[in-house]
C-alpha positions as CSV (number, residue, x, y, z in Angstrom):
1,M,0.0,0.0,0.0
2,L,2.9,2.4,0.7
3,T,4.3,1.7,-2.8
4,N,1.0,2.4,-4.6
5,A,1.2,5.7,-6.5
6,T,-2.6,6.3,-6.4
7,F,-2.8,5.7,-2.7
8,S,0.0,8.2,-2.0
9,V,-1.7,10.9,-4.1
10,I,-5.1,10.4,-2.4
11,A,-3.5,10.2,1.1
12,V,-1.6,13.5,0.6
13,T,-4.6,15.2,-0.9
14,A,-6.8,14.1,2.1
15,Y,-4.0,15.4,4.4
16,L,-4.1,18.8,2.7
17,L,-7.8,19.0,2.9
18,L,-7.8,18.2,6.6
19,Y,-5.0,20.8,7.1
20,C,-7.1,23.4,5.3
21,I,-10.2,22.6,7.5
22,L,-8.2,22.7,10.7
23,L,-6.8,26.1,9.8
24,Q,-10.3,27.5,9.8
25,I,-11.2,26.2,13.2
26,E,-9.6,28.5,15.9
27,H,-9.1,25.8,18.6
28,T,-7.3,23.4,16.2
29,Q,-4.7,25.7,14.7
30,W,-1.9,24.2,16.8
31,I,-2.6,20.9,15.2
32,A,-2.5,22.5,11.7
33,L,0.9,24.0,12.6
34,R,2.3,20.5,13.4
35,M,0.7,19.2,10.2
36,F,2.4,22.0,8.3
37,L,5.8,21.0,9.7
38,F,5.3,17.4,8.8
39,S,3.9,18.1,5.3
40,P,7.3,18.2,3.4
41,V,7.9,14.6,4.4
42,L,4.6,13.5,2.9
43,V,5.2,15.5,-0.3
44,V,8.7,13.9,-0.7
45,W,7.2,10.5,-0.1
46,M,4.4,11.1,-2.7
47,V,6.9,12.3,-5.3
48,Y,9.2,9.4,-4.7
49,T,6.4,6.9,-4.9
50,V,4.9,8.3,-8.1
51,L,8.3,8.5,-9.8
52,K,9.4,5.0,-8.7
53,Y,6.2,3.0,-8.9
54,G,3.9,5.0,-11.2
55,V,2.9,3.5,-14.5
56,Y,3.0,5.6,-17.7
57,T,0.0,4.8,-19.9
58,G,0.7,7.2,-22.8
59,R,2.0,6.2,-26.1
60,E,5.7,5.6,-26.8
61,L,7.7,8.0,-28.9
62,A,8.7,7.2,-32.4
63,E,12.3,7.2,-33.6
64,D,12.3,10.8,-34.9
65,E,10.1,12.3,-32.1
66,E,11.3,14.4,-29.2
67,Y,9.8,14.7,-25.8
68,G,7.1,17.3,-25.6
69,Y,3.4,17.7,-25.4
70,Q,1.4,14.8,-26.8
71,D,-1.6,16.9,-27.8
72,R,0.4,19.2,-30.0
73,H,-0.2,18.6,-33.7
74,E,2.2,19.8,-36.3
């Protein structure tokens, strides 16, 4: 589960949503501060998981193609 790219994105997004909600409640701002201090660890974990275990589902490039936007037509 910790190596699933989809799970990491959903978990970090839920963490961000909870953080934003806690900022709006006056009595829980101290929790939001601690969450803010821990958030870089979660973002690094998410990026690492997506880069290492993510699966690319786009088309492969041809021999004469360069990297770029796939929706660009020439």
